[in-house]
All heavy atoms as a GROMACS GRO file, in nm:
protein
  583
    1MET      N    1  -8.207  -1.118  -6.209
    1MET     CA    2  -8.113  -1.022  -6.265
    1MET      C    3  -7.976  -1.086  -6.246
    1MET      O    4  -7.948  -1.144  -6.146
    1MET     CB    5  -8.130  -0.898  -6.167
    1MET     CG    6  -8.060  -0.778  -6.220
    1MET     SD    7  -8.104  -0.610  -6.164
    1MET     CE    8  -8.128  -0.628  -5.998
    2ASN      N    9  -7.897  -1.068  -6.344
    2ASN     CA   10  -7.764  -1.132  -6.337
    2ASN      C   11  -7.671  -1.054  -6.260
    2ASN      O   12  -7.701  -0.943  -6.214
    2ASN     CB   13  -7.712  -1.154  -6.486
    2ASN     CG   14  -7.687  -1.028  -6.557
    2ASN    OD1   15  -7.664  -0.921  -6.503
    2ASN    ND2   16  -7.678  -1.045  -6.689
    3ILE      N   17  -7.546  -1.110  -6.232
    3ILE     CA   18  -7.457  -1.049  -6.139
    3ILE      C   19  -7.394  -0.920  -6.188
    3ILE      O   20  -7.377  -0.824  -6.114
    3ILE     CB   21  -7.339  -1.148  -6.113
    3ILE    CG1   22  -7.254  -1.110  -5.998
    3ILE    CG2   23  -7.258  -1.182  -6.238
    3ILE    CD1   24  -7.315  -1.109  -5.860
    4ILE      N   25  -7.378  -0.900  -6.318
    4ILE     CA   26  -7.322  -0.774  -6.382
    4ILE      C   27  -7.429  -0.662  -6.350
    4ILE      O   28  -7.392  -0.549  -6.319
    4ILE     CB   29  -7.292  -0.793  -6.520
    4ILE    CG1   30  -7.195  -0.891  -6.555
    4ILE    CG2   31  -7.248  -0.664  -6.585
    4ILE    CD1   32  -7.059  -0.876  -6.486
    5ALA      N   33  -7.559  -0.696  -6.377
    5ALA     CA   34  -7.652  -0.590  -6.349
    5ALA      C   35  -7.662  -0.549  -6.198
    5ALA      O   36  -7.679  -0.434  -6.171
    5ALA     CB   37  -7.797  -0.643  -6.396
    6TRP      N   38  -7.648  -0.650  -6.110
    6TRP     CA   39  -7.638  -0.616  -5.969
    6TRP      C   40  -7.523  -0.530  -5.932
    6TRP      O   41  -7.533  -0.430  -5.857
    6TRP     CB   42  -7.636  -0.753  -5.883
    6TRP     CG   43  -7.760  -0.808  -5.848
    6TRP    CD1   44  -7.821  -0.919  -5.905
    6TRP    CD2   45  -7.857  -0.761  -5.754
    6TRP    NE1   46  -7.937  -0.943  -5.847
    6TRP    CE2   47  -7.960  -0.852  -5.754
    6TRP    CE3   48  -7.860  -0.654  -5.666
    6TRP    CZ2   49  -8.072  -0.837  -5.675
    6TRP    CZ3   50  -7.961  -0.646  -5.578
    6TRP    CH2   51  -8.064  -0.730  -5.583
    7ILE      N   52  -7.403  -0.555  -5.987
    7ILE     CA   53  -7.289  -0.470  -5.968
    7ILE      C   54  -7.311  -0.333  -6.020
    7ILE      O   55  -7.276  -0.232  -5.949
    7ILE     CB   56  -7.163  -0.537  -6.030
    7ILE    CG1   57  -7.130  -0.671  -5.947
    7ILE    CG2   58  -7.044  -0.445  -6.029
    7ILE    CD1   59  -7.025  -0.754  -6.010
    8VAL      N   60  -7.368  -0.319  -6.140
    8VAL     CA   61  -7.389  -0.189  -6.195
    8VAL      C   62  -7.492  -0.115  -6.119
    8VAL      O   63  -7.468   0.002  -6.076
    8VAL     CB   64  -7.434  -0.198  -6.350
    8VAL    CG1   65  -7.480  -0.070  -6.405
    8VAL    CG2   66  -7.320  -0.261  -6.431
    9LEU      N   67  -7.601  -0.174  -6.088
    9LEU     CA   68  -7.706  -0.118  -6.007
    9LEU      C   69  -7.651  -0.078  -5.861
    9LEU      O   70  -7.674   0.030  -5.824
    9LEU     CB   71  -7.826  -0.202  -5.993
    9LEU     CG   72  -7.952  -0.148  -5.914
    9LEU    CD1   73  -8.014  -0.045  -5.996
    9LEU    CD2   74  -8.039  -0.247  -5.880
   10GLY      N   75  -7.579  -0.165  -5.811
   10GLY     CA   76  -7.514  -0.136  -5.684
   10GLY      C   77  -7.418  -0.025  -5.678
   10GLY      O   78  -7.411   0.061  -5.591
   11ALA      N   79  -7.335  -0.014  -5.786
   11ALA     CA   80  -7.245   0.094  -5.798
   11ALA      C   81  -7.309   0.231  -5.810
   11ALA      O   82  -7.284   0.330  -5.741
   11ALA     CB   83  -7.149   0.072  -5.911
   12LEU      N   84  -7.410   0.232  -5.895
   12LEU     CA   85  -7.490   0.352  -5.912
   12LEU      C   86  -7.562   0.392  -5.783
   12LEU      O   87  -7.556   0.512  -5.739
   12LEU     CB   88  -7.597   0.341  -6.028
   12LEU     CG   89  -7.539   0.346  -6.171
   12LEU    CD1   90  -7.652   0.304  -6.266
   12LEU    CD2   91  -7.483   0.484  -6.198
   13ALA      N   92  -7.634   0.296  -5.726
   13ALA     CA   93  -7.707   0.332  -5.602
   13ALA      C   94  -7.603   0.370  -5.490
   13ALA      O   95  -7.645   0.460  -5.411
   13ALA     CB   96  -7.789   0.206  -5.559
   14GLY      N   97  -7.494   0.303  -5.469
   14GLY     CA   98  -7.404   0.337  -5.367
   14GLY      C   99  -7.353   0.477  -5.386
   14GLY      O  100  -7.333   0.555  -5.288
   15TRP      N  101  -7.307   0.503  -5.502
   15TRP     CA  102  -7.254   0.640  -5.537
   15TRP      C  103  -7.358   0.748  -5.512
   15TRP      O  104  -7.324   0.847  -5.443
   15TRP     CB  105  -7.215   0.640  -5.681
   15TRP     CG  106  -7.149   0.770  -5.716
   15TRP    CD1  107  -7.031   0.825  -5.677
   15TRP    CD2  108  -7.209   0.866  -5.797
   15TRP    NE1  109  -7.008   0.948  -5.728
   15TRP    CE2  110  -7.117   0.983  -5.808
   15TRP    CE3  111  -7.327   0.879  -5.875
   15TRP    CZ2  112  -7.151   1.093  -5.879
   15TRP    CZ3  113  -7.358   0.988  -5.942
   15TRP    CH2  114  -7.269   1.098  -5.952
   16ILE      N  115  -7.483   0.726  -5.560
   16ILE     CA  116  -7.580   0.831  -5.542
   16ILE      C  117  -7.619   0.849  -5.386
   16ILE      O  118  -7.633   0.949  -5.338
   16ILE     CB  119  -7.708   0.797  -5.625
   16ILE    CG1  120  -7.683   0.811  -5.768
   16ILE    CG2  121  -7.830   0.887  -5.587
   16ILE    CD1  122  -7.791   0.756  -5.862
   17GLY      N  123  -7.623   0.731  -5.323
   17GLY     CA  124  -7.651   0.729  -5.181
   17GLY      C  125  -7.541   0.807  -5.102
   17GLY      O  126  -7.571   0.876  -5.009
   18SER      N  127  -7.418   0.782  -5.138
   18SER     CA  128  -7.313   0.851  -5.068
   18SER      C  129  -7.305   0.999  -5.098
   18SER      O  130  -7.267   1.084  -5.016
   18SER     CB  131  -7.171   0.787  -5.098
   18SER     OG  132  -7.136   0.802  -5.239
   19MET      N  133  -7.345   1.043  -5.214
   19MET     CA  134  -7.361   1.180  -5.256
   19MET      C  135  -7.483   1.247  -5.173
   19MET      O  136  -7.462   1.352  -5.130
   19MET     CB  137  -7.381   1.201  -5.403
   19MET     CG  138  -7.265   1.168  -5.487
   19MET     SD  139  -7.121   1.262  -5.457
   19MET     CE  140  -7.009   1.140  -5.417
   20ILE      N  141  -7.593   1.178  -5.161
   20ILE     CA  142  -7.698   1.230  -5.085
   20ILE      C  143  -7.665   1.249  -4.940
   20ILE      O  144  -7.696   1.350  -4.879
   20ILE     CB  145  -7.816   1.134  -5.095
   20ILE    CG1  146  -7.879   1.149  -5.242
   20ILE    CG2  147  -7.933   1.175  -4.997
   20ILE    CD1  148  -7.990   1.046  -5.274
   21MET      N  149  -7.592   1.150  -4.885
   21MET     CA  150  -7.559   1.148  -4.740
   21MET      C  151  -7.430   1.230  -4.717
   21MET      O  152  -7.376   1.239  -4.606
   21MET     CB  153  -7.543   1.012  -4.691
   21MET     CG  154  -7.673   0.931  -4.702
   21MET     SD  155  -7.796   1.002  -4.596
   21MET     CE  156  -7.753   0.968  -4.431
   22LYS      N  157  -7.372   1.286  -4.823
   22LYS     CA  158  -7.251   1.382  -4.815
   22LYS      C  159  -7.129   1.299  -4.754
   22LYS      O  160  -7.059   1.356  -4.677
   22LYS     CB  161  -7.276   1.500  -4.727
   22LYS     CG  162  -7.403   1.579  -4.769
   22LYS     CD  163  -7.365   1.678  -4.878
   22LYS     CE  164  -7.483   1.774  -4.893
   22LYS     NZ  165  -7.536   1.770  -5.020
   23THR      N  166  -7.107   1.179  -4.803
   23THR     CA  167  -6.986   1.107  -4.768
   23THR      C  168  -6.876   1.123  -4.863
   23THR      O  169  -6.763   1.078  -4.836
   23THR     CB  170  -7.012   0.956  -4.740
   23THR    OG1  171  -7.056   0.904  -4.857
   23THR    CG2  172  -7.112   0.938  -4.631
   24GLY      N  173  -6.903   1.190  -4.975
   24GLY     CA  174  -6.806   1.212  -5.082
   24GLY      C  175  -6.756   1.099  -5.158
   24GLY      O  176  -6.654   1.095  -5.221
   25GLY      N  177  -6.831   1.000  -5.160
   25GLY     CA  178  -6.791   0.873  -5.242
   25GLY      C  179  -6.698   0.796  -5.159
   25GLY      O  180  -6.598   0.843  -5.106
   26GLN      N  181  -6.717   0.661  -5.145
   26GLN     CA  182  -6.647   0.571  -5.056
   26GLN      C  183  -6.539   0.493  -5.137
   26GLN      O  184  -6.466   0.419  -5.079
   26GLN     CB  185  -6.740   0.480  -4.994
   26GLN     CG  186  -6.854   0.538  -4.924
   26GLN     CD  187  -6.828   0.578  -4.782
   26GLN    OE1  188  -6.743   0.524  -4.722
   26GLN    NE2  189  -6.896   0.677  -4.735
   27GLY      N  190  -6.531   0.514  -5.263
   27GLY     CA  191  -6.448   0.426  -5.347
   27GLY      C  192  -6.538   0.338  -5.425
   27GLY      O  193  -6.657   0.299  -5.373
   28ILE      N  194  -6.500   0.286  -5.537
   28ILE     CA  195  -6.591   0.209  -5.624
   28ILE      C  196  -6.634   0.079  -5.553
   28ILE      O  197  -6.750   0.042  -5.558
   28ILE     CB  198  -6.531   0.182  -5.762
   28ILE    CG1  199  -6.633   0.115  -5.848
   28ILE    CG2  200  -6.405   0.090  -5.748
   28ILE    CD1  201  -6.738   0.198  -5.898
   29LEU      N  202  -6.538   0.013  -5.484
   29LEU     CA  203  -6.582  -0.119  -5.425
   29LEU      C  204  -6.678  -0.095  -5.315
   29LEU      O  205  -6.774  -0.172  -5.297
   29LEU     CB  206  -6.458  -0.191  -5.373
   29LEU     CG  207  -6.481  -0.337  -5.319
   29LEU    CD1  208  -6.534  -0.424  -5.412
   29LEU    CD2  209  -6.350  -0.386  -5.264
   30MET      N  210  -6.647   0.002  -5.222
   30MET     CA  211  -6.742   0.033  -5.114
   30MET      C  212  -6.884   0.084  -5.164
   30MET      O  213  -6.984   0.045  -5.112
   30MET     CB  214  -6.683   0.129  -5.014
   30MET     CG  215  -6.767   0.149  -4.898
   30MET     SD  216  -6.786  -0.014  -4.808
   30MET     CE  217  -6.735   0.036  -4.648
   31ASP      N  218  -6.881   0.161  -5.271
   31ASP     CA  219  -7.008   0.209  -5.336
   31ASP      C  220  -7.084   0.087  -5.386
   31ASP      O  221  -7.207   0.081  -5.363
   31ASP     CB  222  -6.982   0.304  -5.439
   31ASP     CG  223  -6.945   0.447  -5.394
   31ASP    OD1  224  -6.960   0.471  -5.277
   31ASP    OD2  225  -6.897   0.521  -5.481
   32ILE      N  226  -7.023  -0.016  -5.445
   32ILE     CA  227  -7.094  -0.128  -5.496
   32ILE      C  228  -7.156  -0.208  -5.376
   32ILE      O  229  -7.270  -0.241  -5.382
   32ILE     CB  230  -7.004  -0.217  -5.576
   32ILE    CG1  231  -6.963  -0.148  -5.703
   32ILE    CG2  232  -7.064  -0.358  -5.608
   32ILE    CD1  233  -6.853  -0.217  -5.796
   33VAL      N  234  -7.070  -0.223  -5.277
   33VAL     CA  235  -7.117  -0.298  -5.157
   33VAL      C  236  -7.236  -0.230  -5.087
   33VAL      O  237  -7.342  -0.284  -5.054
   33VAL     CB  238  -7.000  -0.330  -5.055
   33VAL    CG1  239  -7.056  -0.378  -4.920
   33VAL    CG2  240  -6.907  -0.420  -5.112
   34LEU      N  241  -7.222  -0.096  -5.070
   34LEU     CA  242  -7.332  -0.013  -5.015
   34LEU      C  243  -7.458  -0.027  -5.101
   34LEU      O  244  -7.568  -0.030  -5.046
   34LEU     CB  245  -7.282   0.133  -5.005
   34LEU     CG  246  -7.208   0.171  -4.887
   34LEU    CD1  247  -7.162   0.316  -4.897
   34LEU    CD2  248  -7.280   0.150  -4.752
   35GLY      N  249  -7.443  -0.024  -5.229
   35GLY     CA  250  -7.566  -0.032  -5.316
   35GLY      C  251  -7.626  -0.155  -5.315
   35GLY      O  252  -7.751  -0.165  -5.308
   36ILE      N  253  -7.552  -0.268  -5.313
   36ILE     CA  254  -7.613  -0.404  -5.306
   36ILE      C  255  -7.680  -0.426  -5.163
   36ILE      O  256  -7.787  -0.474  -5.159
   36ILE     CB  257  -7.509  -0.510  -5.338
   36ILE    CG1  258  -7.465  -0.496  -5.485
   36ILE    CG2  259  -7.565  -0.655  -5.320
   36ILE    CD1  260  -7.351  -0.583  -5.531
   37VAL      N  261  -7.615  -0.395  -5.062
   37VAL     CA  262  -7.670  -0.406  -4.932
   37VAL      C  263  -7.792  -0.304  -4.923
   37VAL      O  264  -7.898  -0.344  -4.872
   37VAL     CB  265  -7.570  -0.369  -4.821
   37VAL    CG1  266  -7.633  -0.366  -4.684
   37VAL    CG2  267  -7.459  -0.484  -4.821
   38GLY      N  268  -7.768  -0.189  -4.980
   38GLY     CA  269  -7.883  -0.092  -4.979
   38GLY      C  270  -8.012  -0.146  -5.061
   38GLY      O  271  -8.117  -0.120  -5.019
   39ALA      N  272  -7.981  -0.217  -5.162
   39ALA     CA  273  -8.098  -0.280  -5.244
   39ALA      C  274  -8.167  -0.371  -5.147
   39ALA      O  275  -8.296  -0.383  -5.154
   39ALA     CB  276  -8.042  -0.343  -5.362
   40LEU      N  277  -8.101  -0.453  -5.072
   40LEU     CA  278  -8.168  -0.551  -4.983
   40LEU      C  279  -8.238  -0.481  -4.876
   40LEU      O  280  -8.359  -0.517  -4.850
   40LEU     CB  281  -8.059  -0.642  -4.920
   40LEU     CG  282  -7.986  -0.742  -5.016
   40LEU    CD1  283  -7.869  -0.812  -4.953
   40LEU    CD2  284  -8.078  -0.830  -5.082
   41VAL      N  285  -8.174  -0.384  -4.806
   41VAL     CA  286  -8.238  -0.304  -4.703
   41VAL      C  287  -8.360  -0.224  -4.759
   41VAL      O  288  -8.471  -0.222  -4.700
   41VAL     CB  289  -8.142  -0.209  -4.638
   41VAL    CG1  290  -8.216  -0.107  -4.545
   41VAL    CG2  291  -8.042  -0.286  -4.565
   42GLY      N  292  -8.346  -0.162  -4.878
   42GLY     CA  293  -8.449  -0.086  -4.941
   42GLY      C  294  -8.568  -0.173  -4.977
   42GLY      O  295  -8.679  -0.141  -4.961
   43GLY      N  296  -8.533  -0.296  -5.024
   43GLY     CA  297  -8.639  -0.393  -5.061
   43GLY      C  298  -8.724  -0.436  -4.941
   43GLY      O  299  -8.839  -0.449  -4.937
   44PHE      N  300  -8.648  -0.454  -4.817
   44PHE     CA  301  -8.711  -0.492  -4.700
   44PHE      C  302  -8.804  -0.381  -4.651
   44PHE      O  303  -8.917  -0.396  -4.610
   44PHE     CB  304  -8.617  -0.525  -4.599
   44PHE     CG  305  -8.672  -0.552  -4.459
   44PHE    CD1  306  -8.730  -0.674  -4.439
   44PHE    CD2  307  -8.664  -0.461  -4.356
   44PHE    CE1  308  -8.790  -0.699  -4.308
   44PHE    CE2  309  -8.715  -0.483  -4.232
   44PHE     CZ  310  -8.778  -0.605  -4.206
   45VAL      N  311  -8.753  -0.254  -4.659
   45VAL     CA  312  -8.831  -0.138  -4.607
   45VAL      C  313  -8.956  -0.120  -4.695
   45VAL      O  314  -9.069  -0.094  -4.656
   45VAL     CB  315  -8.747  -0.014  -4.612
   45VAL    CG1  316  -8.830   0.108  -4.601
   45VAL    CG2  317  -8.637  -0.019  -4.504
   46MET      N  318  -8.944  -0.137  -4.833
   46MET     CA  319  -9.051  -0.118  -4.919
   46MET      C  320  -9.157  -0.228  -4.901
   46MET      O  321  -9.280  -0.200  -4.905
   46MET     CB  322  -9.006  -0.106  -5.073
   46MET     CG  323  -8.916   0.007  -5.100
   46MET     SD  324  -8.993   0.163  -5.064
   46MET     CE  325  -9.084   0.187  -5.214
   47ASN      N  326  -9.115  -0.349  -4.874
   47ASN     CA  327  -9.202  -0.459  -4.845
   47ASN      C  328  -9.280  -0.428  -4.719
   47ASN      O  329  -9.395  -0.469  -4.703
   47ASN     CB  330  -9.137  -0.595  -4.843
   47ASN     CG  331  -9.096  -0.645  -4.976
   47ASN    OD1  332  -9.171  -0.620  -5.082
   47ASN    ND2  333  -8.990  -0.730  -4.991
   48PHE      N  334  -9.212  -0.372  -4.627
   48PHE     CA  335  -9.277  -0.339  -4.499
   48PHE      C  336  -9.395  -0.246  -4.514
   48PHE      O  337  -9.494  -0.252  -4.452
   48PHE     CB  338  -9.169  -0.282  -4.396
   48PHE     CG  339  -9.234  -0.244  -4.265
   48PHE    CD1  340  -9.260  -0.342  -4.174
   48PHE    CD2  341  -9.259  -0.109  -4.236
   48PHE    CE1  342  -9.308  -0.305  -4.041
   48PHE    CE2  343  -9.313  -0.078  -4.127
   48PHE     CZ  344  -9.338  -0.168  -4.020
   49PHE      N  345  -9.372  -0.150  -4.612
   49PHE     CA  346  -9.478  -0.058  -4.643
   49PHE      C  347  -9.577  -0.107  -4.756
   49PHE      O  348  -9.656  -0.032  -4.805
   49PHE     CB  349  -9.420   0.082  -4.680
   49PHE     CG  350  -9.359   0.145  -4.573
   49PHE    CD1  351  -9.224   0.173  -4.566
   49PHE    CD2  352  -9.431   0.192  -4.467
   49PHE    CE1  353  -9.161   0.242  -4.461
   49PHE    CE2  354  -9.375   0.268  -4.352
   49PHE     CZ  355  -9.233   0.281  -4.356
   50GLY      N  356  -9.567  -0.234  -4.792
   50GLY     CA  357  -9.655  -0.291  -4.887
   50GLY      C  358  -9.627  -0.262  -5.029
   50GLY      O  359  -9.713  -0.288  -5.121
   51GLN      N  360  -9.506  -0.221  -5.063
   51GLN     CA  361  -9.464  -0.194  -5.206
   51GLN      C  362  -9.364  -0.304  -5.242
   51GLN      O  363  -9.322  -0.381  -5.166
   51GLN     CB  364  -9.395  -0.064  -5.210
   51GLN     CG  365  -9.489   0.050  -5.176
   51GLN     CD  366  -9.600   0.080  -5.261
   51GLN    OE1  367  -9.585   0.062  -5.384
   51GLN    NE2  368  -9.722   0.102  -5.213
   52ASP      N  369  -9.349  -0.312  -5.381
   52ASP     CA  370  -9.251  -0.404  -5.434
   52ASP      C  371  -9.105  -0.358  -5.390
   52ASP      O  372  -9.076  -0.237  -5.388
   52ASP     CB  373  -9.264  -0.411  -5.583
   52ASP     CG  374  -9.392  -0.481  -5.627
   52ASP    OD1  375  -9.437  -0.564  -5.550
   52ASP    OD2  376  -9.430  -0.453  -5.733
   53GLY      N  377  -9.021  -0.450  -5.378
   53GLY     CA  378  -8.872  -0.418  -5.355
   53GLY      C  379  -8.817  -0.405  -5.496
   53GLY      O  380  -8.870  -0.342  -5.587
   54VAL      N  381  -8.684  -0.447  -5.509
   54VAL     CA  382  -8.619  -0.440  -5.631
   54VAL      C  383  -8.676  -0.536  -5.727
   54VAL      O  384  -8.695  -0.653  -5.705
   54VAL     CB  385  -8.466  -0.472  -5.611
   54VAL    CG1  386  -8.394  -0.476  -5.735
   54VAL    CG2  387  -8.401  -0.375  -5.505
   55THR      N  388  -8.721  -0.485  -5.849
   55THR     CA  389  -8.790  -0.559  -5.944
   55THR      C  390  -8.717  -0.586  -6.069
   55THR      O  391  -8.761  -0.654  -6.164
   55THR     CB  392  -8.917  -0.482  -5.981
   55THR    OG1  393  -8.882  -0.365  -6.041
   55THR    CG2  394  -9.020  -0.463  -5.866
   56GLY      N  395  -8.589  -0.539  -6.078
   56GLY     CA  396  -8.508  -0.565  -6.195
   56GLY      C  397  -8.422  -0.445  -6.218
   56GLY      O  398  -8.393  -0.366  -6.131
   57PHE      N  399  -8.366  -0.432  -6.332
   57PHE     CA  400  -8.276  -0.321  -6.374
   57PHE      C  401  -8.354  -0.212  -6.425
   57PHE      O  402  -8.377  -0.197  -6.546
   57PHE     CB  403  -8.172  -0.369  -6.470
   57PHE     CG  404  -8.057  -0.270  -6.476
   57PHE    CD1  405  -7.960  -0.263  -6.376
   57PHE    CD2  406  -8.046  -0.193  -6.587
   57PHE    CE1  407  -7.860  -0.176  -6.387
   57PHE    CE2  408  -7.943  -0.100  -6.605
   57PHE     CZ  409  -7.846  -0.090  -6.507
   58ASN      N  410  -8.424  -0.119  -6.335
   58ASN     CA  411  -8.511  -0.016  -6.387
   58ASN      C  412  -8.494   0.103  -6.289
   58ASN      O  413  -8.422   0.093  -6.180
   58ASN     CB  414  -8.645  -0.051  -6.403
   58ASN     CG  415  -8.700  -0.127  -6.281
   58ASN    OD1  416  -8.671  -0.080  -6.169
   58ASN    ND2  417  -8.790  -0.217  -6.299
   59LEU      N  418  -8.555   0.212  -6.315
   59LEU     CA  419  -8.542   0.331  -6.232
   59LEU      C  420  -8.606   0.311  -6.095
   59LEU      O  421  -8.551   0.357  -5.988
   59LEU     CB  422  -8.614   0.453  -6.304
   59LEU     CG  423  -8.590   0.588  -6.239
   59LEU    CD1  424  -8.440   0.626  -6.228
   59LEU    CD2  425  -8.661   0.694  -6.324
   60TYR      N  426  -8.709   0.242  -6.083
   60TYR     CA  427  -8.774   0.221  -5.953
   60TYR      C  428  -8.674   0.140  -5.866
   60TYR      O  429  -8.663   0.168  -5.745
   60TYR     CB  430  -8.911   0.134  -5.970
   60TYR     CG  431  -8.969   0.092  -5.847
   60TYR    CD1  432  -9.039   0.186  -5.762
   60TYR    CD2  433  -8.959  -0.033  -5.793
   60TYR    CE1  434  -9.098   0.143  -5.648
   60TYR    CE2  435  -9.012  -0.072  -5.678
   60TYR     CZ  436  -9.081   0.020  -5.604
   60TYR     OH  437  -9.138  -0.012  -5.478
   61SER      N  438  -8.615   0.033  -5.923
   61SER     CA  439  -8.519  -0.044  -5.842
   61SER      C  440  -8.399   0.041  -5.800
   61SER      O  441  -8.347   0.022  -5.687
   61SER     CB  442  -8.472  -0.169  -5.921
   61SER     OG  443  -8.577  -0.252  -5.944
   62LEU      N  444  -8.362   0.133  -5.884
   62LEU     CA  445  -8.254   0.219  -5.849
   62LEU      C  446  -8.284   0.309  -5.731
   62LEU      O  447  -8.212   0.324  -5.629
   62LEU     CB  448  -8.204   0.298  -5.970
   62LEU     CG  449  -8.089   0.389  -5.941
   62LEU    CD1  450  -7.967   0.327  -5.910
   62LEU    CD2  451  -8.070   0.484  -6.065
   63LEU      N  452  -8.416   0.358  -5.740
   63LEU     CA  453  -8.460   0.448  -5.631
   63LEU      C  454  -8.467   0.371  -5.497
   63LEU      O  455  -8.422   0.419  -5.396
   63LEU     CB  456  -8.596   0.499  -5.669
   63LEU     CG  457  -8.665   0.591  -5.551
   63LEU    CD1  458  -8.579   0.720  -5.548
   63LEU    CD2  459  -8.801   0.623  -5.600
   64VAL      N  460  -8.523   0.249  -5.509
   64VAL     CA  461  -8.522   0.162  -5.385
   64VAL      C  462  -8.386   0.138  -5.322
   64VAL      O  463  -8.360   0.142  -5.208
   64VAL     CB  464  -8.597   0.030  -5.412
   64VAL    CG1  465  -8.579  -0.076  -5.302
   64VAL    CG2  466  -8.736   0.044  -5.441
   65ALA      N  467  -8.292   0.111  -5.412
   65ALA     CA  468  -8.155   0.083  -5.368
   65ALA      C  469  -8.088   0.203  -5.311
   65ALA      O  470  -8.013   0.197  -5.213
   65ALA     CB  471  -8.069   0.029  -5.489
   66VAL      N  472  -8.108   0.315  -5.372
   66VAL     CA  473  -8.057   0.441  -5.321
   66VAL      C  474  -8.111   0.475  -5.174
   66VAL      O  475  -8.039   0.517  -5.088
   66VAL     CB  476  -8.084   0.558  -5.412
   66VAL    CG1  477  -8.048   0.699  -5.351
   66VAL    CG2  478  -8.003   0.548  -5.541
   67ILE      N  479  -8.245   0.457  -5.158
   67ILE     CA  480  -8.305   0.473  -5.032
   67ILE      C  481  -8.234   0.382  -4.927
   67ILE      O  482  -8.207   0.416  -4.818
   67ILE     CB  483  -8.460   0.456  -5.036
   67ILE    CG1  484  -8.523   0.570  -5.116
   67ILE    CG2  485  -8.524   0.439  -4.903
   67ILE    CD1  486  -8.667   0.548  -5.154
   68GLY      N  487  -8.216   0.256  -4.961
   68GLY     CA  488  -8.155   0.156  -4.880
   68GLY      C  489  -8.016   0.190  -4.853
   68GLY      O  490  -7.975   0.184  -4.737
   69ALA      N  491  -7.940   0.238  -4.954
   69ALA     CA  492  -7.797   0.273  -4.932
   69ALA      C  493  -7.789   0.399  -4.829
   69ALA      O  494  -7.708   0.396  -4.745
   69ALA     CB  495  -7.731   0.312  -5.060
   70ALA      N  496  -7.882   0.492  -4.841
   70ALA     CA  497  -7.882   0.609  -4.753
   70ALA      C  498  -7.913   0.562  -4.601
   70ALA      O  499  -7.854   0.602  -4.514
   70ALA     CB  500  -7.990   0.705  -4.798
   71ILE      N  501  -8.002   0.462  -4.591
   71ILE     CA  502  -8.038   0.400  -4.467
   71ILE      C  503  -7.915   0.333  -4.402
   71ILE      O  504  -7.882   0.351  -4.292
   71ILE     CB  505  -8.154   0.306  -4.474
   71ILE    CG1  506  -8.282   0.383  -4.502
   71ILE    CG2  507  -8.167   0.229  -4.349
   71ILE    CD1  508  -8.403   0.302  -4.535
   72VAL      N  509  -7.841   0.253  -4.487
   72VAL     CA  510  -7.721   0.185  -4.448
   72VAL      C  511  -7.619   0.285  -4.405
   72VAL      O  512  -7.549   0.263  -4.296
   72VAL     CB  513  -7.674   0.088  -4.554
   72VAL    CG1  514  -7.532   0.039  -4.516
   72VAL    CG2  515  -7.770  -0.030  -4.577
   73ILE      N  516  -7.591   0.384  -4.480
   73ILE     CA  517  -7.498   0.495  -4.444
   73ILE      C  518  -7.531   0.557  -4.311
   73ILE      O  519  -7.449   0.581  -4.226
   73ILE     CB  520  -7.476   0.597  -4.563
   73ILE    CG1  521  -7.414   0.530  -4.675
   73ILE    CG2  522  -7.399   0.718  -4.504
   73ILE    CD1  523  -7.419   0.612  -4.798
   74TRP      N  524  -7.661   0.586  -4.294
   74TRP     CA  525  -7.708   0.650  -4.179
   74TRP      C  526  -7.682   0.565  -4.058
   74TRP      O  527  -7.641   0.606  -3.946
   74TRP     CB  528  -7.861   0.689  -4.196
   74TRP     CG  529  -7.925   0.751  -4.070
   74TRP    CD1  530  -7.903   0.880  -4.019
   74TRP    CD2  531  -8.021   0.695  -3.978
   74TRP    NE1  532  -7.978   0.894  -3.915
   74TRP    CE2  533  -8.050   0.791  -3.884
   74TRP    CE3  534  -8.080   0.567  -3.979
   74TRP    CZ2  535  -8.137   0.757  -3.783
   74TRP    CZ3  536  -8.172   0.540  -3.883
   74TRP    CH2  537  -8.194   0.634  -3.785
   75ILE      N  538  -7.719   0.441  -4.070
   75ILE     CA  539  -7.695   0.343  -3.953
   75ILE      C  540  -7.549   0.332  -3.921
   75ILE      O  541  -7.504   0.320  -3.809
   75ILE     CB  542  -7.762   0.206  -3.987
   75ILE    CG1  543  -7.908   0.220  -3.986
   75ILE    CG2  544  -7.710   0.096  -3.886
   75ILE    CD1  545  -7.982   0.094  -4.032
   76GLY      N  546  -7.470   0.328  -4.026
   76GLY     CA  547  -7.320   0.323  -4.008
   76GLY      C  548  -7.267   0.437  -3.930
   76GLY      O  549  -7.183   0.430  -3.848
   77ARG      N  550  -7.322   0.559  -3.962
   77ARG     CA  551  -7.291   0.688  -3.885
   77ARG      C  552  -7.334   0.676  -3.737
   77ARG      O  553  -7.262   0.725  -3.650
   77ARG     CB  554  -7.346   0.809  -3.956
   77ARG     CG  555  -7.285   0.851  -4.077
   77ARG     CD  556  -7.349   0.968  -4.133
   77ARG     NE  557  -7.285   1.018  -4.254
   77ARG     CZ  558  -7.324   1.114  -4.333
   77ARG    NH1  559  -7.432   1.188  -4.292
   77ARG    NH2  560  -7.259   1.148  -4.443
   78LEU      N  561  -7.442   0.615  -3.710
   78LEU     CA  562  -7.495   0.601  -3.576
   78LEU      C  563  -7.396   0.510  -3.493
   78LEU      O  564  -7.383   0.528  -3.376
   78LEU     CB  565  -7.638   0.547  -3.570
   78LEU     CG  566  -7.752   0.640  -3.616
   78LEU    CD1  567  -7.876   0.564  -3.607
   78LEU    CD2  568  -7.747   0.763  -3.521
   79LEU      N  569  -7.344   0.410  -3.566
   79LEU     CA  570  -7.265   0.306  -3.494
   79LEU      C  571  -7.121   0.356  -3.459
   79LEU      O  572  -7.051   0.303  -3.390
   79LEU     CB  573  -7.264   0.173  -3.567
   79LEU     CG  574  -7.404   0.107  -3.578
   79LEU    CD1  575  -7.393  -0.013  -3.666
   79LEU    CD2  576  -7.451   0.075  -3.434
   80THR      N  577  -7.081   0.452  -3.545
   80THR     CA  578  -6.936   0.501  -3.525
   80THR      C  579  -6.932   0.634  -3.451
   80THR      O  580  -7.026   0.708  -3.420
   80THR     CB  581  -6.872   0.521  -3.660
   80THR    OG1  582  -6.944   0.618  -3.743
   80THR    CG2  583  -6.849   0.395  -3.728
   0.00000   0.00000   0.00000
């Protein structure tokens, strides 16, 4: 997946994750970072449960990234 697709997927996943976790949107840059880190975390979690991680630019990958972004936000809340 190219860098533009990662940024778009990360922005969408970060924004949706922040809406689910009721943070009200962190700003576009933070949403992108949350989404990309969330995709990595979500991929790790899904691999732990025997499923595929991020497989490309599709709905499944967006769902994995949103789950990961929500986990990252939750961990961030625990640390602060």
